[in-house]
N, C-alpha and C positions, 0 to 999 in steps of 0.2 A: 504552409509549413507549420509543424507542431512546436514552434519555438516561441519564446516571449522575449525578444531582444530589447535591450535598453534603447532609449532614444539616442540620437546621434550625439547630442551635446554631452550626455552622461558618459557615453563610450569614449569620446575624446578626452574627457576629464580623467577617465580611468587609464587610458593609454599614456597620458602625460604623467600620471602619478606613478606608473610602473617604473619610471626612471629612478624612483626613490630606492629601489632594491629591496631585498628581503633580509631579515635578520635571523640568526640562529637562536634556539631557545635559551633564555637566560642572558642573552647579550644585550647591551644597551642599544637604544635606537641610534642609527647614524644620523648625521645632520642631513637635511634635505628639505623638501617642501614643508610649509607650515601645516600643522594638524588641521584637518577638515572640520569646521564647526558643524554641530548637529543640523542646523538649518540648511547647510549646503550639501548634505548627503543626498546622493541621487537615488534613482529607483522609483518604483511605483507599486500600486496595489493591483494585483491581478485577481483572477477568480472566475467562477462560472458566470455565465450570462444570465443574471437573475431576471432582467427585464423580459428576456425571451421565455424563461421558465415560468414566470408568473402569469403568462398568457393562459396557462392551463387553469390556474385558479380563477381568473376573471371570467372564463368561459366565452370570451369574445370571439375566439376562433370558430366556435360552433356556429356563429351567425354568418360566417363568410361562405360564399359559394365555392364549390369545388371547381378548380380550373382545369383539371385533367384526371383521367383514370388510367392507371397502369396495371398490367397483369405481370406478375412475377412468380417464379417457381418457389423460391425461398426468400423470405424477407427477415433480416435480422435488425432489430431495433436496439441500438446501443453498441458502441465501439470501444468499450472498455476491454479488459483482458478476457472476460467470459465471451463477449460477442465476437471478438477477433479469434478466439480459440475455436469457437463453433464454426466460423468461416474457414479457418485453417483445416479443421477436420473434414468439412464437406468438400473442400477443393482437392484434398488428397484423393478423393474418390471421383473426381471429375465434375462435381457440381459447383456452380458459380452463384452464390447468393448475392442479393443486394443488401448492402450494409449502410445504415443511416445512423447518425448520431446528432444529438442536440448541441454538443459542444463545438467549439471552433476547431478543435483538434482531437484526434482519437487518443485512447489510452486510459481514460477514467482516472483513478487516483494513482496511476503509474505514468502520468504525463511528465514531460520534461520541458525545460527552457534552455536558453542559451545566452551567454554573455559573448557577444560577437568577437570572433578572433581570439578568444581566451579559452572558454570551456563550455560544455553543456553541464546542466545540473538537474537534479530531480525536483519535481513539484509534489512528490508524495513518496511512495514506496521506493526504497533505495538499495535493496539487496535481495538476494535469494539464496537460501540454503540448497545444497545439492539435493535432488529429489530422493525420496525414500523408495525402497523396493516396492512399496504398495502403489506407486504412481508411475506405471510403465508408460502412460501416454505422455507425460511431461518429459520422461527420459527419451522417448522417441523423438519428440520435437527438438530437444536440445542436441541430439545426435544429428538430426537433419540440418540444423543451422550451423553446425560446426563447433558448438560450445563443448560438446562431448566428443572427444577425438577418437575414442575407441576403448579397448580393454587390453591390458597386458596379458602375459602368459598365465598369470594367476587369476585372471578374471576381474582384476581391479580396474575401476574406471579411470580414464586418462582425460583430464580436462584441459581446455585452452588456458594456459597459464596466465594469459593476459587478463582473463576474467576472474581469476582466483585472487581474493583480497589478501594482500601481503601484510606482513608484520611491520610495525606493531598495529594490532587491530583495535584494541580498546585501552583506555586509561580513565582514571577517576581522580577528581580534584576535591580536596578538602583543606580549608584553612591554609592556603598558600602552597600546598604540596600536591604534585601530580604523581600518581602511582600506577603501575601497569595493572591491567585487568579492571574489573568492576567490583571486586570484593577482596579484602575488607577495605573500608575507608581508611586512608593513610594515617589520620590523626586519632580517631576515636575507636577504631576497631579493637576489640578485646579478645581474650582467649575464649570466653563464653560465646562470642559471636562466631568465631571460627569453628568451635565445636558444634554449634547448631547448624552451621552451614554444611559441615561434613556429614552430619546426620541426615540433613535434607537431601544432600547429593546421594547418599546411600539409599534413601527411600525412593528417590527418583529412578535410580538404577534398577531397583527391584520392580517398580511399576512399569518401567519401559519394556521389561521382558514378560510381564504378566499376560497370561492368556485367559480369557473369560470362559464360562461354561459352554459357550457356543463354538469354541475353538479359534476365535479371532483374538488378535492382540487387543489389549485394553485401549491403547491410544495409538492412532495412526493418522497419517496424511496420505490420501484424503480422509476426512472424518467419517465419511460413509462406510469405510472399510473397518471401522472400529467395532469392538465387541458390543453386543446388545445385552450383555449379562445385567440383569436388574440390579445386582449389588453394586456394579460399577456405575450404572446410569443414575443411581441414587445420589451420586456425588454432584449431579447437576442441580439438585434441589437445595443445596446449601451454598453459602458464600465461601469464597476462598479464605477470607479472613476467619470465618468460623472454623473451617477445617484446620487452619494453622493453629488456632488457639487450642482446639481439641487435641492436637498432637504436640502441644508444648513448645511451639515455635513463637517465642516472644521477643527474640533479639531485635532491637530497633534497626540495626544494620542489615540483618537478613530481611526483615520486613520491608525496608526501603528497597533492597534489590528486587524483591518479588513485586513490589508496587511498580517499580520502574519497568519490569518485564511486561506486566499485563497492560500498563499504559502504552508501551511500545507497540504491542501487537493488537490490542483490543480497544485502546482509548478508555479503559475502565480503571477502577480502583480495586483494591482487595475486597472492599465491601460491596462492590457491584458486579464482580466477576464470579461466575459459578465455580465451585471447587473443581468440577470436571474440566472446565476450560483452563483454569489456572494450572492444573497438573498436566494437561495436554501440551501446553506451551513448552514444558521441560521434558516430557517423556516421548513425544511423538517422533522427534527427529533423531533420537539417539541410535547409534549404529556401531557395531563392532568392526565394521569395515572402514578403515581410515580414509579410503578414497571417497567416502560419502560424508566425511566430516570437514566440509569446506564451505566458506561463504563466497558467493559470486557477487561481484560489485563492479559498477561502471560509473564514470563521471555523472551520467544522467540517470543513474539508478536503474530501476526496472523499465524505464523508458527505452533502454537498449533492447529488452526483450519484446517490447511493443513494436519496435522497428523490425525485429526479426519476424514477428507475427505478420506484420504488414507485407514484408518482402516475400515471405513464404506463402502468402495467400493469393498471390497473383497480381495482375496489373490493374484491376478495377479499383479505383480509389474509393475511400469512404466519403460519403456525402455528409459534410458538416453543417451545423446550424439547421438541422432538419428535425423539427420538434413534432413528435407524435402527440396529438391532442385527443384522439379517440381510437378505441380498438373494439372491434366486434368479432370475437372468436367464433369459429364454427361450432355447431352443436355436438360434434363428434370428432375424434382424431382424424378421420378420413376426409373431413370436409374442410374447405378453405376458410380463411379468415380475412378480415378487412382491417385496414389501418388508415386513418386520416392524418396526413403529415403536412405541417407548414414549413416550406422551404424559405427561411427568412431572407436569405440573400437575393432570392428571385421574387420574393413577396407573392408566392403562389401556393395554393393548397392542392395537394394531390391525394386522391384516394387510391391506395394500393390494394389490389386483390391478390392474395398470396395463397398458393397451394399449401405451403407450410410457413408458419410465422413463429419466430423465436423472440421473446421479450428478454433483452439482456441488460435492462436498466434496473435501478433499485426498486424494491418491492413497494415502498410507500408511494412512488409515482404511479405504478401500475394500478394500485387500488383506486387512485383518483380517475384514471382513464377508464376503468371498468365501472365506475360508480359504485364500488363495493365498500363495505365497512372496512376501516383500517385494520390491517393484519396485526397490529400491536408491536411492530418492530420499532426498536429505538436505535439511534445512531449518535455516535460521539463526534463533536466538532474538533477540528485541528487547525493549528496555525503553522505554516511553513514559511521560512524566510531564507532567501539566498543572499549571502552577504559577501561583497567584494572587499578585501582587505589590502591595504597598501603594504603591510608588513606581516610576516609570519608570526603567529602567536608565540610569545615567549613563556617562560615559567620555570619553576624549580622542580626537579625530579624527572619523571619519565618524559621521553620525547613525544612530539606530536604524533598522534595515532590517527587511524581512519575514523574511529568513533571516540568522541571526547565528551565525558559526562561529569557533571558537578554533583557531588553528594548533597542531597537535601534541597536541590534547586527546584523551582517550579517547572522549568523546561526539561526536555529530554536530552539537552546538549546539542552537539553538532557533529556532522560528518564532513570530511574534507572531499570536495568534488574533484579537485585537480592536484592531487599529490605529485603527479608527474606533470611538470609544467616548465615552460621556458622561464629563465630567471627574471626577465623583464615583465612578466605577466603578474597581475594581482592573484592572490590566493582567494578562492571562493569556497565558503563553507555553507552548508545547509543546516539550518537551525530549526528544531522541532519543539512544539508544545502541544500536548494533548489537553483539552478542556474536559477533564474526567470527573467533574462533580456529579452528584447523584441525580440531578435534574437536567437532562440534555437540552430541553427547551431554554432553561435559564442560562445554560452554558453557551448556547448559540447566541442569545441576546448579548451576553458578555463579550463574546468574540466579535460580533458585528458592530459593537460599540467602538471598537478600535479602528481608527483610520490609519493612514500610512504614517503620519507623524507619530502617533501613539505607539505603533508597532516598532518603528525605528528607534524611538526612545527606549522601549522595552528591551530590544535586542542589544542595542549599544550599551545599555547599563549593565546587562549581565556579562557581555563579553569584556567590558572594562573591569568588572569585579574578578573575572577569571584571569585576565591578561592585562595588567596595568599598562603594558607597552602599546596596547591597541587603542587607548583613549585618544580620540582625535584622528585615528587612522582608518576609520571605516569610510569607504568610498561610495558604496551604494547598498541599499537594502530593497530587494524585490520580494514581495510577500504575497501569499495566497491563503485566503480564508476558506477552509472546507467546512461548510455547515453540517453536512451529513457524510463525514469521511469514512466511518467504519460502523458496521453493524455491531451491536453490543451483546456479547454472550452472557447476559444476566442470568441469575439462577432460574431454572425451569425452562429456559428457552431452547437450548440445543436439543434436548431429548424430550421436549414437551409436545403437546398436541398440535400447536400452531404450525411448526415446521413440518411435522409428519403429514398434516392435511395438505400442504402445498407440494409434497413430493409426488403425488399421484400424477400420472400422465393424463392430459386432456387435450382438447384441440389446440390450446395455446401452450406452447412449450416455454419454459423459463430457464434462463441461464444467468446466474449471478451468485457471487459469494454469499449474498444474503441467505441463500438456501442452505448454506453450510453453517451459518451462524458465526463465521469467523472471516474477517476481511484480509486474507492473505493471497498472494499470487497463485499458490498451488491450488487453493480451493476454487478460485475464479476459473483457472484453466480447466480443472476437472469438470466444473459445471458446464463450461462451454463444450467440452468433448462429449459429455453425456447428452446434451441437447442435440449436438450434431449427429450423433449416432442414432438418436431417436428419429430424426428426420430421415436418415438413410433407411431405417427399418420400415418407416411408413411408406417410403417410395419404392419399397421392394428391392432395394439394392443389395447385392451380395458383397459382403465385406468382412474382414477380420477385425474384431474389436481391438481397440487399443487399451481398453480398461482391464483391470485385473479380473481373471475368471476363476 
């Protein structure tokens, strides 16, 4: 099961604490159980199986004998969103691939966990915006699984309302006050801040409608559909910070909002994000169709979409803890490939001979398996903590929202997993922090230096600063350290030579959002569909493409 349940003692402690009840924002805490001291807070540190993964570095698996050889038509290595999307695309045409993953559960950074009997929660990506017109494959999938219910008489999309994130969606905290939305900050926002914000919004509006010299929109999702106009691509050569300075955007409040945005989607700062990527964040999803202006969210975040992918892809389960430690691609697209995989639970090595092989894992791992020079990709580390609270957060001003952010804080704030819950259940919030410094290696070291006690203290301290009524009311903190959470769209990466060289088709097909340079669900899904359709073409299958033509 792809869940991370608490141990039984922690759960019983939570269940007993639920009798304390919940409080409304701004109300004093009722009498009840004594506050939980920091040392008694439950939970644990989760994460990827580093001991298994490090077997690739040590090379010891190469010394083991192969226990069996299996012949397969299509092998997909990696069960994140891209790998599962490739499997979904193939199964729609009657092909049944074998899917393996090194993790204990599928989903990549869209995995989810569970607090038993209370709620599921995300371990990573926690929402999806409605697909753009340029992404018909994703729209097709969402219609198949019932999230898109159809269209009305005017052609507007009708969504499953249970998935549409309800109001209030966002609020911001500064100096004891909560305000709706994420701008301006409630205490320090000035007229000049608001004027720059409106000017930036106007510029984004124009850029979102801009068409390049090749007739394509300047910014789209998927990124591959975007214009190749050299004047537009030149934006990828400079930092977002430099572009903002050049255009006179020096408002501290506006720069904070933009920094928050690129950290949220890219794990980068204004100084390490290319201007093209920074503008893409704001321009690519804008639509004049109000039925496309929705956020879709679930308690387990994009884990719900992973579940849909799994159920839509057939009954064959994903084999977990299956570590690929060597790949030998065929010399041409029509030739088969081989992959050596260690099945850790069975402690056996299997050599797979595949007519078609899709690598759906991160690029930096593939480089090691091929014995190739590193591709030069860099990844941002992230920390995610799911926190069970005995009381609902209080505060002055705007009421509790789905997304709750503190102006100027190190973290990205928290989203509420179970806004719809039984009164006796704890509230669970998912807290995020991007380690977005300029040196990802140093940031990873800083992240992995934090044990569970240090993470708990970090999270509890910030929540206590935002909500004094929560001091002593945290019941558990379950955390996940993502060392390579997101590919970083640094200047020169998205439209440079490195990605372009990897786009070509060869015997080994790749499917991962790394190839888009942006780690979002839409891009991972697109890359999976592209790889799946490449396999169909190679096998001579007749099919109608789901990609934009």
